[in-house]
C-alpha positions, 0 to 999 in steps of 0.5 A, spaced: 500 500 500 503 506 497 500 512 499 502 519 496 502 525 501 502 532 497 503 537 502 504 545 502 511 546 501 515 548 495 512 543 489 515 543 482 510 542 477 514 538 472 517 534 478 511 532 481 507 530 475 513 525 473 512 522 481 505 522 479 506 517 473 507 511 479 501 508 481 499 510 488 493 507 492 492 513 496 493 520 495 492 525 501 492 532 499 494 537 505 492 544 506 496 548 501 498 542 497 491 542 494 492 548 490 497 544 486 492 538 486 486 543 483 491 546 478 492 539 475 485 537 476 486 532 481 482 529 486 485 526 492 482 520 496 483 524 502 484 531 504 487 534 511 489 540 514 487 547 518 487 550 511 490 557 513 494 557 507 489 555 502 485 559 498 478 558 501 475 557 494 479 551 492 477 548 499 470 550 497 470 547 490 473 540 493 467 540 498 462 542 493 464 537 487 467 531 490 466 526 495 473 526 498 473 525 505 475 532 508 478 532 515 479 539 517 483 541 524 483 548 528 490 551 526 491 551 534 494 544 534 500 540 537 501 537 530 503 540 523 498 538 517 504 534 514 504 530 521 497 529 521 497 526 514 503 521 515 498 519 521 492 518 516 497 514 512 499 509 517 492 509 519 490 507 512 495 501 513 500 504 508 507 500 507 510 505 503 509 513 504 512 518 499 511 526 501 511 531 496 511 538 498 515 537 505 521 541 503 521 549 502 523 555 505 520 554 511 526 550 515 522 549 521 517 545 517 522 542 513 526 539 520 519 538 523 517 534 517 524 530 518 522 529 525 515 526 523 519 521 519 520 517 525 512 515 526 512 510 520 520 508 522 518 505 528 512 501 525 517 499 520 514 503 514 518 506 509 517 513 508 521 518 504 521 526 503 522 527 495 523 534 491 527 535 485 534 535 488 533 530 495 530 524 497 530 524 505 529 518 509 531 515 516 534 509 517 537 504 522 540 497 522 542 495 515 540 499 509 543 498 502 543 503 496 544 500 489 548 505 484 543 504 479 537 506 483 541 512 487 537 519 487 543 523 486 551 523 486 551 524 493 549 521 500 549 524 507 548 521 514 546 525 519 545 523 526 537 523 528 539 520 535 544 523 539 549 517 538 549 513 532 554 507 534 558 502 530 557 505 523 560 501 517 560 503 510 562 499 504 562 500 497 563 508 498 568 513 496 569 514 504 568 507 507 568 506 515 569 501 520 564 501 526 565 508 527 561 512 532 557 519 530 554 523 535 550 529 534 554 533 539 560 533 536 561 529 529 560 536 525 559 535 518 563 528 518 558 524 514 556 529 509 557 528 501 559 521 500 559 517 494 557 510 491 563 507 488 561 500 487 555 496 485 551 498 491 553 502 498 552 498 504 550 502 511 551 498 517 548 501 524 549 497 530 545 502 534 541 509 533 538 512 527 541 516 521 537 521 517 539 519 510 539 524 504 541 523 497 542 529 493 543 531 486 545 538 484 
């Protein structure tokens, strides 16, 4: 069950439409992300948000012209609209979640969205934030990236938990053997590695990384 979340961050139309060529079981439109949906005559299977950044006319159109379930929230709440959408995707028994519009100029929202990735991770659900330059996910234990499937030339590992211990990297330009990363002192140590063999293998004995695959 693959769910697409279209959130209210920056969405590049050409890139997003290419992502939408894939089959999705559910599409959740989130607040400002509905502007993209309406512009391209898309009807999400679910709609959520407080709709404080969406034109009222767009929300009214979906209410009057579709049968889509709309969950409307008070802007004074404890979770972002994107987190609410991720929780709904989990409720829908998704085995994979892709988020568009999860990055942009609001770095507080970007960091909050990365934090939200922990909710599906702890339930064993693959979840990624995509834009035209980055694929962001949380990883633990063992993770492989095939060179032919990598998102860009570079990948970076940034501690999500305070400590990430016993880190081994194979098949990469800068290999490691049972190294210790810490959010309190590793600095930019894990930034900008490259895959040099058929696949990169990332082994983690304890802790969680933010994995960012990037292209210029």
